[in-house]
N, C-alpha and C positions, 0 to 999 in steps of 0.2 A: 504494500499499499504507499502511496505517496500523498503528501499533504503540502498544500499551498495555502498560505494565509494572505488575505487582503483585508483591508479596511476602507469602509465607506460612511462617512459620518460616525454614526453611533453603531454601524452594522458590521459585524465580523463575517467575512465571506471566507468559507472553507472549501477549497477545491480538492475534492477527493478522486484518486485514481487507483484502480485495482479492486481487490476484495476486502470487504468489511466482515470479518469472522472472528472467531474466539481468539485467534493469534494476533490480530491487528486492532481489536476493540479497545484494548487497555490504552494503546499507544494514542489512538483517535480521542478516547475520553480525556486523558491527561494532557495532550497537547492543546485541546479545545479549550479546556478549563484554563490552563495557563494563559493562552492567547486572549481570552475573553477578559481575564483579570488584568492582564498587562495593558491592554487597550482603554479599558475602562468603559467598554460598550455595554449595550444591553441585549442586541439583537443577533441572531445567527441565521446565515444562510448556508447550507449545505449544497455545493455544486456536485452533482452526481453524474455529470455527463461521461465521466470515464470510470464509473464504478461497474464492475463486471459481475459482483456476486455479493450478497448481503445475507447472513444467517440471523437466528435469534439474538446472538450477542450483539450484532449490529443494531438491531431493534432496540435492545436494552440501553445501548449508548445514546440513541435518539430520544429515547423517554427521559433518560437522565438529563441530557441537555435541555429538553423540553421543561423539566421541572426548575433547573438552574435559571433559565430564561424568564420563566414565569415569576419566579422570586425577586428578579430584577425588574419586573414590569414591562419586559420586552416581548418580542415575537420571533418565532422561529419558522423555518420552512425549508423545503427541500426544491432545488431547482434541477431541471433536465434530466430526471430519471428515464432510463431506458424502459422498454416495455416490460421486461422480465422483473426489473425492480420495483416498477409502478405496480405491478401485479402483487407483488409481495407486501408492499406498502398498504394497498388496498384490503388484501386478505387478513393481514395482521391487526387491522384496525387503527394502525398508526396514523392514517389519513384524518382520523377524528381529531388528532392532536397536532399534526404537522401537515399543513396544506402543501401541495406539490404544484409546481408551476412549470411551463414549457420552456421558459426562458429565465436566464439570471436577472435580467432587467424588471422582469414581472415580478419575480420573488424579492427583489431589493424595494421596489414600489410598495408592495405589500408590508414588508418590515417596517418602512418608514411612514407607514399609515396612509398612503396614497392608494386610490383605487386601482386593483387590480384582479383578474379572474384565476383562480386555482383550475388546476386540470380536473 
């Protein structure tokens, strides 16, 4: 798994590439917590355009980040999941907590409180 972190206003954008599984989920969790703390933001957007696989450990990380962001009064979303990942998000019920968007710009608009349509 490869992670790239960007910041736009009070939104942390995390571009994830590869697999999010029980091996990589600890790294994703700790680096996300650290980056959010360092930047002083309150929103998170996960860019999933290059995520090839996600298992229940990955879903657990997403739920944990949702709780973290909620405690800060922020918003969290997933951008650009492929069809397979989107299906897992829907079937797991994660979509009730984290909306998904077809573009990074739409997810950022949502995080910033501007009008944007979820997938």
